[in-house]
C-alpha positions in Angstrom: 0.0 0.0 0.0 1.3 3.4 -1.0 0.5 6.7 0.6 1.3 10.3 0.3 3.9 11.6 2.7 3.9 15.4 2.2 6.7 17.6 3.6 5.9 21.2 4.3 7.7 22.4 1.2 6.8 23.5 -2.3 8.8 21.5 -4.8 9.8 22.4 -8.3 11.8 20.4 -10.8 14.7 22.4 -12.2 15.0 22.6 -15.9 15.6 19.2 -17.5 14.7 17.4 -20.7 11.5 15.4 -21.0 13.3 12.1 -21.6 15.3 12.5 -18.4 12.1 13.1 -16.5 10.3 10.1 -18.0 13.3 7.8 -17.2 13.2 9.1 -13.6 9.5 8.3 -13.3 10.1 4.7 -14.6 12.9 4.3 -12.0 10.7 5.6 -9.2 7.9 3.3 -10.3 10.1 0.3 -9.4 10.3 1.6 -5.8 6.5 1.5 -5.5 6.4 -2.1 -6.7 9.1 -3.0 -4.3 7.5 -1.6 -1.1 4.1 -3.0 -2.1 5.8 -6.4 -2.5 7.6 -6.2 0.9 4.5 -5.0 2.8 2.3 -7.8 1.4 4.9 -10.5 2.1 3.9 -10.0 5.8 0.6 -11.8 5.0 2.6 -14.9 4.2 5.1 -14.4 7.0 2.4 -14.3 9.7 1.0 -17.8 9.3 4.5 -19.2 8.7 6.0 -17.8 11.9 2.8 -18.6 13.8 3.4 -22.3 13.2 7.2 -22.1 13.4 7.0 -20.5 16.9 3.7 -22.0 18.0 2.2 -18.5 18.5 -1.4 -17.5 19.2 -3.0 -15.0 16.9 -2.3 -12.0 19.1 1.4 -12.8 19.2 1.5 -13.4 15.4 -0.1 -10.0 14.7 2.8 -8.3 16.4 4.4 -8.7 13.0 2.1 -6.1 11.6 2.3 -4.0 14.8 6.1 -3.7 14.5 5.9 -3.1 10.7 3.2 -0.4 10.7 4.3 1.3 13.9 7.4 2.4 12.0 5.1 4.7 9.9 4.0 6.4 13.0 7.4 6.6 14.7 9.7 7.3 11.7 7.6 9.4 9.3 8.3 12.8 11.0 12.0 12.3 11.6 12.3 10.9 8.1 10.7 14.1 6.7 13.3 16.2 8.5 16.1 13.9 7.3 15.0 14.2 3.7 14.7 17.9 4.0 18.4 18.1 4.9 19.9 15.5 2.5 17.5 15.8 -0.4 15.1 13.4 -2.1 17.5 11.4 -4.1 19.8 10.7 -1.2 16.7 10.0 0.9 15.7 7.3 -1.5 19.2 5.8 -1.4 19.1 5.9 2.4 15.7 4.3 2.6 16.8 1.5 0.3 20.0 0.9 2.2 18.2 0.6 5.6 15.6 -1.7 4.1 18.4 -3.8 2.7 19.9 -4.1 6.2 16.5 -5.1 7.6 16.3 -7.9 5.0 19.8 -9.1 5.7 19.0 -9.3 9.4 16.5 -12.1 8.6 19.4 -14.5 8.0 21.0 -14.5 11.4 17.6 -13.9 13.1 16.2 -17.1 11.5 19.2 -19.1 12.8 18.8 -17.7 16.3 15.2 -19.0 16.5 14.0 -16.0 18.6 10.7 -14.5 17.5 11.5 -11.1 19.2 14.5 -10.7 16.8 12.2 -11.3 13.8 10.1 -8.3 15.1 13.3 -6.2 15.4 14.3 -7.0 11.8 10.8 -6.1 10.6 10.9 -2.7 12.3 14.3 -1.9 10.7 13.0 -3.0 7.3 9.8 -0.9 7.7 11.8 2.1 8.8 13.7 2.0 5.5 10.4 1.6 3.6 9.0 4.7 5.5 12.0 6.8 4.5 11.6 5.6 1.0 8.0 6.7 0.8 8.7 10.1 2.4 11.3 10.6 -0.4 9.6 9.0 -3.4 6.0 10.2 -3.2 6.8 13.9 -3.3 9.4 13.3 -6.0 6.8 11.7 -8.3 4.4 14.6 -7.7 7.2 17.1 -8.7 8.2 15.3 -11.9 6.2 17.2 -14.5 3.1 19.4 -14.7 1.5 19.8 -11.3 -1.9 19.4 -13.0 -1.0 15.8 -13.9 0.5 14.9 -10.5 -2.5 12.8 -9.4 -2.3 10.9 -12.6 1.4 10.1 -12.0 0.7 9.0 -8.5 -2.2 6.8 -9.6 0.1 5.1 -12.2 2.9 4.4 -9.6 0.3 3.2 -7.1 -0.9 0.7 -9.7 2.6 -0.8 -9.7 2.4 -0.8 -5.9 -0.7 -2.9 -6.2 1.1 -5.2 -8.7 3.7 -5.8 -6.0 1.1 -6.7 -3.4 -0.5 -9.1 -6.0 2.8 -10.9 -6.9 4.2 -11.2 -3.3 1.8 -13.9 -2.1 2.8 -16.2 -5.0 6.5 -15.6 -4.3 6.1 -16.1 -0.5 4.0 -19.3 -0.9 6.5 -20.8 -3.3 9.5 -20.2 -1.0 8.2 -20.2 2.6 6.1 -23.3 2.5 7.6 -25.4 -0.3 11.0 -25.2 1.3 9.6 -26.6 4.5 7.7 -29.3 2.7 11.0 -30.4 1.1 13.0 -30.4 4.3 10.2 -31.6 6.6 11.0 -28.7 9.0 9.3 -25.6 10.1 11.9 -23.7 12.2 11.8 -20.3 10.6 14.8 -20.8 8.3 12.8 -20.8 5.1 12.6 -17.0 5.3 16.4 -16.7 4.7 16.4 -17.2 1.0 13.4 -14.9 0.2 14.8 -12.1 2.2 18.3 -12.5 0.9 16.8 -12.1 -2.6 15.0 -9.0 -1.5 18.2 -7.6 0.1 20.1 -8.1 -3.1 17.3 -6.4 -5.1 17.2 -3.5 -2.7 21.0 -3.2 -2.9 20.9 -3.1 -6.7 18.2 -0.4 -6.6 20.2 1.7 -4.0 23.3 1.5 -6.3 21.3 2.5 -9.3 19.7 5.5 -7.5 23.1 6.5 -6.2 24.5 7.0 -9.7 21.4 8.1 -11.5 21.3 11.7 -12.7 17.7 12.4 -11.6 16.2 15.9 -12.1 17.0 18.2 -9.3 14.1 19.3 -7.1 14.3 22.8 -5.7 12.7 23.3 -2.3 10.9 26.4 -1.3 9.7 26.7 2.2 6.1 27.6 2.5 5.0 30.3 4.9 4.2 29.0 8.4 0.5 29.0 9.3 0.1 31.4 12.2 -3.7 31.1 12.8 -5.9 28.1 13.3 -5.1 24.5 12.8 -6.2 21.5 10.7 -7.5 19.9 13.9 -10.3 22.4 13.9 -11.8 20.7 10.8 -14.2 18.0 11.9 -14.2 16.2 8.5 -10.4 16.0 8.6 -10.4 14.4 12.1 -13.1 12.0 11.1 -11.1 11.3 7.9 -8.0 10.5 10.0 -10.1 8.0 11.9 -11.3 6.7 8.5 -7.7 6.1 7.4 -6.9 4.5 10.7 -9.8 1.9 10.5 -9.5 1.4 6.8 -5.7 0.5 6.8 -6.3 -1.5 10.0 -9.2 -3.5 8.5 -7.4 -4.2 5.2 -4.2 -5.3 6.9 -6.1 -7.4 9.5 -8.0 -9.3 6.9 -5.0 -9.9 4.7 -3.0 -11.1 7.8 -5.5 -13.8 8.7 -6.6 -15.0 5.3 -4.3 -17.9 5.0 -5.3 -19.3 8.4 -9.0 -18.6 7.6 -9.0 -20.2 4.1 -7.1 -23.2 5.4 -9.4 -23.7 8.4 -12.0 -26.4 8.7 -14.8 -23.8 8.3 -13.6 -22.7 4.9 -11.8 -25.0 2.5 -9.4 -27.2 4.6 -6.6 -26.3 2.1 -3.0 -26.6 3.1 -1.3 -23.3 4.1 0.9 -23.5 1.0 -2.2 -23.6 -1.3 -4.2 -21.1 0.7 -1.2 -18.6 0.5 -1.6 -18.4 -3.3 -5.2 -17.2 -3.0 -4.0 -14.0 -1.2 -3.1 -12.7 -4.6 -6.8 -12.5 -5.4 -7.4 -10.3 -2.4 -4.7 -7.8 -3.4 -5.3 -8.2 -7.1 -8.9 -7.2 -6.6 -7.7 -4.0 -5.0 -5.6 -3.3 -8.1 -8.4 -4.0 -10.5 -10.9 -2.0 -8.4 -8.8 1.1 -8.6 -9.3 1.2 -12.4 -13.0 0.5 -12.1 -13.4 3.1 -9.3 -11.5 5.8 -11.2 -14.0 5.4 -14.1 -17.1 5.3 -11.8 -16.1 8.4 -9.8 -16.0 10.4 -13.0 -19.8 10.4 -12.7 -20.6 9.4 -9.1 -19.4 11.4 -6.1 -16.5 10.0 -4.1 -18.6 9.9 -0.9 -21.3 7.7 -2.4 -18.8 5.3 -3.9 -16.9 5.1 -0.6 -20.1 4.3 1.3 -21.3 1.7 -1.2 -17.9 -0.1 -1.2 -17.8 -0.1 2.6 -21.4 -1.4 2.9 -20.6 -4.1 0.3 -17.5 -5.1 2.3 -19.7 -5.5 5.4 -22.1 -7.7 3.5 -19.3 -9.9 2.1 -17.7 -10.3 5.6 -21.0 -11.3 7.2 -21.9 -13.8 4.4 -18.4 -15.3 4.7 -18.7 -15.7 8.5 -22.1 -17.4 8.1 -20.9 -19.7 5.2 -18.3 -22.4 4.7 -16.2 -23.8 1.9 -15.7 -21.9 -1.3 -18.4 -19.4 -0.5 -16.7 -18.4 2.7 -13.3 -18.1 0.9 -14.4 -16.1 -2.1 -16.6 -13.7 -0.3 -13.8 -12.8 2.0 -11.3 -12.4 -0.9 -13.8 -10.1 -2.6 -13.4 -7.6 0.2 -10.2 -6.7 -1.5 -12.1 -5.3 -4.5 -14.1 -3.1 -2.1 -10.9 -1.8 -0.5 -9.6 -0.6 -3.8 -10.7 3.1 -3.8 -10.9 3.6 0.0 -7.5 5.1 0.8 -7.3 7.7 -1.9 -11.0 8.6 -1.6 -10.9 9.1 2.2 -7.7 11.0 1.8 -9.0 13.4 -0.8 -12.3 14.0 1.0 -10.5 14.6 4.3 -8.2 17.4 2.9 -11.1 19.0 1.0 -11.5 22.7 1.9 -8.5 22.8 4.3 -6.9 25.5 2.2 -3.8 26.8 4.1 -4.0 23.8 6.5 -3.8 21.2 3.7 -0.2 20.2 4.4 -0.8 19.8 8.1 -3.9 17.8 7.4 -2.1 15.5 5.0 0.6 14.8 7.6 -2.1 13.9 10.2 -3.7 11.5 7.7 -0.4 9.8 7.0 0.2 9.2 10.7 -3.2 7.5 10.9 -1.7 4.7 8.9 -0.7 3.4 12.3 -4.1 1.7 12.2 -2.3 -1.1 10.4 -0.4 -1.7 13.6 -3.4 -1.6 16.1 -6.4 -3.2 14.4 -4.7 -6.5 13.4 -3.6 -7.0 17.1 -7.2 -6.4 18.2 -8.5 -9.0 15.7 -5.8 -11.3 16.9 -6.9 -10.9 20.5 -10.5 -11.5 19.4 -9.5 -14.6 17.4 -7.8 -16.0 20.5 -10.9 -15.3 22.6 -13.9 -16.1 20.4 -12.4 -17.9 17.4 -11.0 -16.8 14.1 -14.3 -16.7 12.2 -16.1 -14.5 14.7 -13.0 -12.2 14.9 -13.8 -10.7 11.5 -16.5 -8.7 13.3 -13.6 -6.3 14.1 -12.9 -5.3 10.5 -16.7 -5.3 9.8 -17.1 -2.6 12.5 -14.3 -0.6 10.9 -16.2 -0.6 7.6 -19.4 0.6 9.4 -17.5 3.8 10.3 -16.3 4.2 6.7 -20.0 4.0 5.6 -20.8 6.9 7.9 -17.8 8.9 6.6 -18.9 8.4 3.0 -22.5 9.4 3.7 -22.1 12.3 6.2 -18.7 12.5 8.0 -16.8 13.9 5.0 -18.9 17.0 4.6 -17.1 20.1 5.8 -19.3 22.1 8.2 -20.6 25.5 7.4 -18.6 27.0 10.3 -15.4 25.5 9.0 -16.0 26.9 5.5 -16.6 30.4 6.9 -13.4 30.2 9.1 -11.4 29.6 5.9 -12.9 32.3 3.8 
């Protein structure tokens, strides 16, 4: 999942030829693919380590807690770092730290200590966070400001491609390796993460020597009156981002265990892991469908409809078994497709001079991906995995409210910004 990480600066690309700018955009697109791939690989890592260390669901969900808490902890320091060293060096730094995080998986797997896996994940996620803080604004600055949303949509499509491919990669290496060796001690993660480390190192070296267009930074005037927190629709939007990211990650994190459970299909984990691609692939396809639909239908209505449909699909899945239970839960991914960009755009609507601050608040709300999965894990340990999906269902109830009413700026707020 990709997200804007604005820095309080106005960026302009210094004079450069069109071909250089296009090449830079192609190079940056590879980064979006890579961090989508790495983020989604957690969905395969969770059931694998759950079995390897005999964890309960709450303990297993600490993987997402450590990964997504990095967004909350590292984003602001990363913004300051990138402001000092520049966007291109920020990209190289993020890639280098992510590479170190991947390399840590080799000794960690040998140690057999779950806590060290969590430490390696936090290091990896810290690098990805710095990468996002650097790359998202860079993409926005490459070219005409009027076409910036189009460029971000294109790069996010490749982010979704990464999340779709990752489950197939993880299933092939995590579980097949164990089947061959008749072991499940955590060491199967060594080869996949070494491959990722090598890929990240190559990308870091490429971006180190690339002659990317220079971005000139111009500090924006500091806001002296008012605050983005005064806008109710922004605050509700931040809650919306929190519960949306949390619900999406929680469902993705438990799908393998759910699909392979007796109440669903009784597949092996290795087989079930391959079906995760449909969950994230649905989100990729849905972005294109949603973009076309929202040309004629308001974002709020589309958001409410998708969230309501997600609730129906979850309830049907919980009350069903076999293929119906599996496919209805996988179809929630299609509903998720337009939620993040739609909530984001609705929340910053009419903020005017507080837009940058509001965007930063929304980015911090991604920490929902750390909190909600742990809550579902606790529910799964208490009332069972199937019933635990009531947690993401409740999250979507709030999103329905936000799409119907919560996103509308109040009259008072509008007058305050006149």
